Structure formats: C-alpha cells, structure tokens
C-alpha positions, 0 to 999 in steps of 0.5 A, a space after each residue: 935172891 938165890 936161884 938154881 941154874 939148869 942147863 937147858 938141854 936135857 930139860 928138867 922133866 916132870 915126875 908127879 904132882 898133887 895137892 896137900 891139905 894140912 890142918 893146924 899143927 900138921 908138919 911137912 915130912 922130914 926127908 934126907 936127899 930124896 934124889 928129886 927136886 920138890 916144888 912146893 906152892 902154897 895156895 892158902 895158909 903157911 908152910 914152915 920148912 927148913 933145908 939144911 941151915 936155911 928156914 923158909 916160911 911159905 905163904 900164899 902165892 909163894 913157891 919153894 924148890 927143895 933140892 934133891 941132895 939136902 936134908 929137909 925138915 919141918 921147922 913148925 906145924 901149920 898155924 892154920 888150915 893150909 892148902 899147897 901143891 907139890 910137884 916132883 921133877 928132876 934133870 939129867 943135865 947139869 945144875 948148880 946154885 948161882 952161889 956156887 961155881 958152875 961145874 967144869 964138865 957136864 955130869 952126863 956120861 959119854 953115852 948120853 951125848 949125841 953119837 954123831 961125829 959133830 955131836 960136840 958142836 950141837 950141845 947148846 949153851 942155854 941156861 935156865 935160872 929158876 928162883 929157889 924161893 919166890 912169889 909168883 908174878 902170875 899167881 893164878 896162872 901158876 895155880 891153873 898150870 898145877 891143877 891141869 897137871 894134877 888133873 892129868 895124873 889119872 891118865 898119866 899111863 898114856 904116852 900122849 898124856 905124859 907128853 902133855 904133862 911135860 909141856 905144861 911143866 915147861 910152861 910152869 918153869 918159864 913162869 917161875 923163871 919170869 918171877 926171878 928178879 934179874 941179877 945183872 951179869 958180872 962185868 967179866 961175863 958181860 965182856 965175854 958176851 960182847 966178845 962172843 956177839 962181835 965174833 959171831 957177827 964178824 966170823 966171815 972176816 979176819 979177826 985178831 985178838 988185838 982188833 977185838 981188844 980195840 973194839 971192846 976197849 979191853 986188853 986182849 988178855 983180859 978178854 981171853 980170861 973172861 971168855 975162858 971163864 964163861 965159855 971154856 975157851 979163848 976168843 980165837 978158839 970160840 971163833 974157829 968153832 963157830 966158823 966150823 959150825 957154819 961150815 957144817 950147815 953149808 955142807 948139809 944144806 948146799 952143794 957148794 964146793 969145799 973151797 968156796 965154803 972154806 972161804 965163805 966162813 972165814 978160812 983163807 986156805 981150804 987145806 987148813 979148813 979141812 985140817 981143822 974140820 977133821 980135827 974137831 969133827 973126826 971127818 973131812 968136810 967131803 967125808 962129812 957131806 958124803 955121810 948124809 948124801 942121798 943113797 942111790 
C-alpha cells in the first residue's frame, strides 16, 4: 500500500471542502499540477480517476489523495449516481512518497525556521504516514468529520471557525493514518531506533561506540551507517545533541550551576560542555540563560 509521508511540523493544513453529486456518465475534471493535495472520499457510487500512469476505482468508503504535482484525469464516466466528498489541503513542510528516498533537507527556507539561537534543536522529527488510497477503518466517522468541515464553510471567514476546521482536519488525517496497514520498518531503521532509544536512556552515562555495538549485537560501523541514514548523524553526534538539548532545558528551568548541569547531562568537563554548547547554539550556556532571565 502506497503512503505519503508528511513531516509532523508544520502540519498539513486544510484549505476547503465540499460534496459532489455526479449522474451516470459524468467524469471527474482533468487537471495538471494544481499545487494542492486533493482528498476524495466516495460515499455512494464509483469514481474512476487516473494519476500519471496509475488508475484508481474509488468505491463507497474509500479515500484517494491526489498529489499536487501530477496529472489527474478521468479514466471513465460514473456508471451510477455517485456522491463524493472533496477536500483540498497542503503543507509547508517536507513530504514524500514511501516509495521514494526522503529528501535530505527540509524544503522550508531559512526564514521559515525558528529564529532563536537554539531553533535547530527544537525542530521535531515526527512523521505522519497517510495512505494514498485506502478504505477507511471508521467510515461513518470519516463522513461525520467531512460533513462538519463542510457545514463550517459558510462561516470560514471567521478566525475561530477556520481554527476549528484545522482541528477537524487533523482528526481526519489521524483517521486516515489509522487506516494504513502498518509496514514493518527496514532492519536498518530498526537498528537506528534501538540505538537512539539506548542513547537517550543512557545519556547521563559515558557511552562508547563499541559499548553500543555490544548492547545491540551489531558492528559499530553498521550502527553508525544505519543512524546516519535515519537521523542524518552518527551515534555519538546524536548523543551529544540530545545531551545539549537536556542541558538547554535545565538552563531554562533551574538555577543549577553550569558545571553541575554539564555533569548532569553526561559531560565530564565543564569547559568542553561550554565549547559544544556554543558551537551548536551560538551562545555559551551562561549567555543562553541570561537571554531568558527576568529583567530587573
């Protein structure tokens, strides 16, 4: 089953929706790279749609997401009276098909990223997999959410209503995601996740690549290759970044001395901790804490 992978933040956002009633013989409109995702859910009848070289027969209770960058066209007219929902949405974040190699970098511009010195540490690695073509596991719930979204359209000029629509849309995305047959991770991805879990659990301790290899029963070079493919860095860099993030939280939430925080998050020397913190965040720990200190 093909899925579309979305980075969790920024979230895919709702644009508009409606209901279409098609009599026998009527065809879905042909479009080229419309720039928005088009979610189609059939309540009654059948829709016949193609996307590039793939053909879909969408029957009752089934959903199809048409990509924003491809050619969409009818492959046949409706054979019976057909009622379907349509919903347009998009995302400012990165997305890709699960049959493709994930992009190495976020498609957002520099201006879209957090501007705080530590913004790079706050970008989450959440991913949401949405099936491109699937039968909803809770069909009636899906219809209910779509009807609620459409009912709010007449008042969508109001900020509060648009916010409510976004919340309903996120609930619909989760419903679609739950309809996806879970595909097991590749062996390499599982190794990377196991390594990340171990490093997070032991970040206060001194951990070496050889120790990690013994714990996971894999060669350290293989573990490093798996983690670089999944997280974009080696195990030791991943560990250091996680330690620095924990230190950042302690700097904000406590008045503990800098040397104590360094030791608490796994750095043996305060000077080295300060050097790493400044290299990754642009400020020393003391400067970072002062940045958010209460002004007299």
